Steps between C-alpha positions, in 0.01 A plus 500: 500500500134443590247765396180454697180693453393600852232770471258628236330836560127491423343848462172545686264788577410399857774333703273372778253352249788331312649368824163349597453345155844343480510380862139405571380394156810391306659350813834682479701546822552857620876532550522872562275804535712804563434870463836649407386861473188710435532411131627142514345178630625151417290183539681182398300181449616153398298219341526183712810303402640773274849648510370816329276759663288786378503849643208741501510844650531870445801684363642185338439539125332737257318221313122533498299262721399187311777530240684179591381201298621142469638438847518124524473251783549124471312241705499120516118475469314758289153380605588525870655843445187625325275357772705675769493835320126480441440396863695810608285724277735548204333516158719237335444392142406150407796270430626528142783380277649587162447284193535535126210745487627711791346512846263212578286400798615239748837364608772414250810283513813560708572871551179581308229564762434856611262736674509875533389764747547871561544706813251782576705742285513267200858375534484163323621164625528159334523177697657203322501136605849351499551128442560280805 
């Protein structure tokens, strides 16, 4: 039996602001924006090429906005990914890696080059370069 992660709920304070950030700045595709009732709205967005989406909205979870940390994306080119995010207005970290002394500046070896960014509510993302 396959068990596939399809959707992760990301708690936000302002759904329209989050939708703009993820679609216009992070480059996610808006799959759905539906108001289900006066107390429930669902906006589903998918990173390009991903089989897993995120959902922001109202009436979805009780978690406080900004409480999700460590969401991870993988890309084939970390420098190009950072350049795209910065061009779109995202405050992305410099590229870093992990060595014997912990986190260090610059790219590392295979599977060891990262950058990070947060959405307007402080939900934290990590982008990792995967080997070719």
